[in-house]
C-alpha positions as CSV (number, residue, x, y, z in Angstrom):
1,M,131.6,121.0,89.8
2,S,128.6,122.4,91.6
3,D,125.1,122.2,90.3
4,I,124.2,125.4,92.1
5,V,125.0,128.8,90.6
6,I,124.8,131.9,92.7
7,R,125.1,135.3,91.1
8,K,124.6,139.0,92.0
9,D,121.3,140.1,90.6
10,W,119.7,143.6,91.0
11,E,119.9,144.3,94.8
12,G,120.4,140.7,95.9
13,Y,121.5,137.3,94.8
14,L,120.0,134.7,92.6
15,A,120.6,131.0,93.4
16,E,119.8,128.5,90.6
17,V,120.1,124.8,89.9
18,K,121.9,124.4,86.6
19,W,120.0,121.4,85.2
20,L,116.5,122.2,86.7
21,K,114.7,124.7,84.6
22,N,112.9,127.4,86.7
23,I,114.3,126.3,90.0
24,F,115.7,129.4,91.6
25,A,115.6,131.6,94.6
26,F,116.3,135.3,95.1
27,W,117.4,136.9,98.4
28,Y,119.6,139.8,99.7
29,S,122.6,137.7,100.6
30,E,124.3,134.7,99.1
31,A,123.7,132.6,102.2
32,E,120.0,133.5,102.3
33,A,119.6,132.8,98.6
34,K,121.2,129.4,99.0
35,S,119.0,128.6,102.0
36,E,115.9,129.7,100.1
37,L,116.9,127.5,97.2
38,L,117.0,124.6,99.6
39,N,113.4,125.4,100.5
40,V,112.4,125.5,96.9
41,V,114.0,122.2,96.1
42,E,112.3,120.6,99.1
43,M,108.9,121.9,98.0
44,M,109.5,120.5,94.5
45,M,110.5,117.1,96.0
46,D,107.3,117.1,98.1
47,F,105.2,118.0,95.0
48,H,106.8,115.1,93.0
49,L,106.3,112.6,95.9
50,E,102.6,113.6,96.1
51,L,102.3,113.2,92.3
52,L,104.0,109.8,92.5
53,E,101.6,108.6,95.2
54,K,98.6,109.6,93.0
55,E,100.1,107.8,90.1
56,R,100.6,104.6,92.2
57,K,97.0,104.8,93.3
58,L,95.9,105.2,89.8
59,K,98.0,102.2,88.6
60,H,96.6,100.1,91.5
61,Q,93.0,101.1,90.5
62,L,93.6,100.3,86.8
63,L,95.2,96.9,87.7
64,W,92.3,96.1,90.1
65,N,89.7,97.1,87.5
66,N,91.5,95.0,84.9
67,M,91.5,91.9,87.2
68,V,87.8,92.4,87.9
69,D,87.1,92.5,84.2
70,Y,88.9,89.2,83.7
71,A,87.0,87.6,86.6
72,L,83.7,88.4,85.0
């Protein structure tokens, strides 16, 4: 069973990921819509990786500050 749904929509095709809300791409052919969906998924992965890196830095900062507080 595929996680990708491609359907005719207006004058082109809409490609969507079933279980990811608001992850979709529209293009004039099925192949182009699927290719554009790949770009959208890659952008979302990049976004989440950047967010994860920021969260790791924050965690490190909080741990470091906590250790300094104990040392004082």
